[in-house]
Wavefront OBJ file of the C-alpha trace (Angstrom):
o trace
v 4.158 24.712 -6.862
v 2.998 22.737 -4.138
v 4.606 19.262 -2.965
v 2.190 16.612 -2.271
v 3.493 15.269 1.132
v 1.303 12.156 0.763
v 2.411 11.022 -3.085
v 1.159 7.610 -3.205
v 4.131 6.609 -5.866
v 6.527 4.202 -4.879
v 9.258 5.812 -6.824
v 10.558 7.625 -3.716
v 13.989 8.640 -5.211
v 12.218 10.070 -8.432
v 13.057 13.933 -8.929
v 9.032 14.540 -9.962
v 8.272 12.692 -6.814
v 5.140 14.201 -4.867
v 5.132 16.839 -7.996
v 1.657 16.478 -9.252
v 2.419 18.757 -12.745
v 5.410 17.017 -13.222
v 4.666 13.671 -12.753
v 1.567 14.467 -15.187
v 3.516 16.037 -17.806
v 5.585 13.114 -17.906
v 3.845 10.354 -18.272
v 1.384 12.257 -21.424
v 4.883 11.775 -23.337
v 3.792 8.148 -23.713
v 2.558 6.392 -26.411
v 0.194 3.732 -24.037
v -1.739 5.431 -21.658
v 0.255 5.175 -18.241
v -1.848 6.914 -14.793
v 0.295 8.697 -12.529
v 0.718 6.881 -8.647
v -2.587 8.589 -7.513
v -5.015 8.337 -10.303
v -4.230 4.338 -10.097
v -7.125 2.111 -8.938
v -6.400 1.154 -5.718
v -5.579 -2.793 -5.858
v -7.327 -5.559 -4.029
v -7.487 -8.826 -3.543
v -4.678 -11.508 -3.293
v -1.669 -9.749 -5.451
v -2.279 -6.543 -3.562
v -1.803 -8.611 -0.247
v -5.732 -8.303 0.962
v -6.891 -12.261 1.870
v -10.288 -13.382 1.025
v -11.883 -14.774 3.607
l 1 2 3 4 5 6 7 8 9 10 11 12 13 14 15 16 17 18 19 20 21 22 23 24 25 26 27 28 29 30 31 32 33 34 35 36 37 38 39 40 41 42 43 44 45 46 47 48 49 50 51 52 53
């Protein structure tokens, strides 16, 4: 299994950090669809620390 050194997940201490296959399996267990960090859309705008000017 390869470990993703550039994993964007903010949970650095997670046992699945950088292990994409394990992370996807874990997220598939939730009733509500929850995307893994690397599959989420990048946030833009004020809430992401950006500016509107």
